[in-house]
C-alpha positions in Angstrom: -1.6 -9.0 4.4 -3.8 -9.5 1.3 -2.4 -8.7 -2.1 -5.3 -7.2 -4.0 -6.2 -7.7 -7.7 -6.0 -4.0 -8.2 -4.5 -1.1 -6.3 -5.1 2.6 -6.9 -2.0 4.8 -6.8 -2.8 8.4 -7.2 -5.5 8.5 -9.7 -4.4 5.4 -11.6 -5.8 1.9 -11.0 -3.1 -0.8 -11.4 -3.9 -4.4 -12.1 -1.9 -6.7 -9.9 -0.8 -10.0 -11.6 0.9 -13.0 -10.0 3.2 -14.6 -12.6 4.4 -18.1 -12.7 7.0 -17.1 -15.3 10.3 -15.4 -14.5 10.1 -11.6 -14.6 13.0 -10.1 -16.6 13.8 -6.4 -16.8 16.9 -5.0 -18.4 18.3 -8.5 -18.8 18.0 -9.2 -15.1 15.5 -11.4 -13.3 13.6 -9.5 -10.7 10.9 -10.3 -8.1 8.4 -7.8 -9.5 7.9 -4.8 -11.7 5.5 -1.9 -12.2 4.5 -1.0 -15.8 3.4 2.6 -15.8 2.3 2.5 -19.5 0.0 -0.6 -19.0 -1.0 0.3 -15.4 0.0 -3.1 -14.0 2.1 -4.6 -11.3 3.5 -8.1 -11.9 4.9 -10.2 -9.0 6.8 -13.5 -9.3 4.6 -15.8 -7.3 6.6 -18.9 -8.3 9.8 -18.2 -6.5 8.7 -15.9 -3.6 7.2 -17.0 -0.3 4.3 -15.0 1.1 6.2 -12.4 3.1 8.6 -11.7 0.2 5.6 -11.5 -2.1 4.0 -8.9 0.2 7.2 -6.9 0.5 7.7 -7.0 -3.3 4.1 -5.8 -3.8 4.8 -2.8 -1.4 8.1 -2.2 -3.2 6.3 -1.8 -6.5 3.6 0.4 -4.9 6.4 2.6 -3.6 7.7 3.0 -7.1 4.2 3.9 -8.2 3.8 6.5 -5.5 7.2 8.1 -6.4 6.3 8.1 -10.0 2.8 9.6 -9.3 4.5 12.5 -7.4 7.2 12.9 -10.1 9.9 11.8 -7.7 11.0 8.7 -9.6 14.8 8.6 -10.1 17.0 5.9 -11.6 19.0 5.1 -8.5 16.3 5.0 -5.7 16.2 1.2 -5.2 17.7 1.5 -1.8 15.1 4.0 -0.6 12.2 2.1 -2.2 13.4 -1.2 -0.6 13.8 0.4 2.8 10.3 2.0 2.7 8.7 -1.3 1.5 10.2 -3.2 4.4 9.3 -0.4 6.9 5.7 -0.3 5.6 5.4 -4.1 5.7 6.6 -4.1 9.3 4.1 -1.4 10.2 1.2 -3.3 8.7 2.3 -6.6 10.4 2.8 -4.9 13.8 -0.4 -2.9 13.7 -3.0 -5.0 11.7 -6.0 -3.3 13.2 -5.2 0.2 12.0 -6.1 -0.7 8.4 -9.3 -2.6 9.1 -12.3 -0.7 7.7 -14.5 -1.6 10.7 -12.0 0.1 13.0 -12.0 3.2 10.9 -15.8 3.4 10.9 -15.8 2.9 14.7 -13.2 5.6 15.2 -15.2 8.0 13.0 -18.4 7.3 14.9 -16.7 7.9 18.2 -15.2 11.1 17.0 -18.6 12.4 15.8 -20.3 11.3 19.1 -17.6 13.0 21.2 -17.6 16.1 19.0 -21.4 16.4 19.4 -21.1 15.8 23.2 -18.5 18.5 23.5 -20.7 20.8 21.5 -23.6 20.2 23.8 -21.6 20.8 26.9 -20.1 24.1 25.4 -23.7 25.3 24.9 -24.8 24.4 28.5 -26.8 21.4 27.3 -26.6 17.7 28.4 -26.0 15.1 25.7 
């Protein structure tokens, strides 16, 4: 999984920064954070290995999605963490579903099949 330089959550584009410095929030060191006022996600690239970096990125994206839908609550860390791990596993287990080429192929097949069905319904051969 590639961690992008920017990610759009709702209508907001967030810069994604990899930090070599410890990230501290409310006097606690954390793996990442999302800053809604500055539209950025910061990840601790110094202490996290790649999989944990990916999961942390998804964790912060989940916070962003909840915030975007006005569902952000103080005590939702367990839910956010569970969703981040579940999404990471989905992406790793099914890498092809997020590839743009596959989406284009699927859309083309859908259009072709839709046209073929339309021709047959009207008594024509496609």
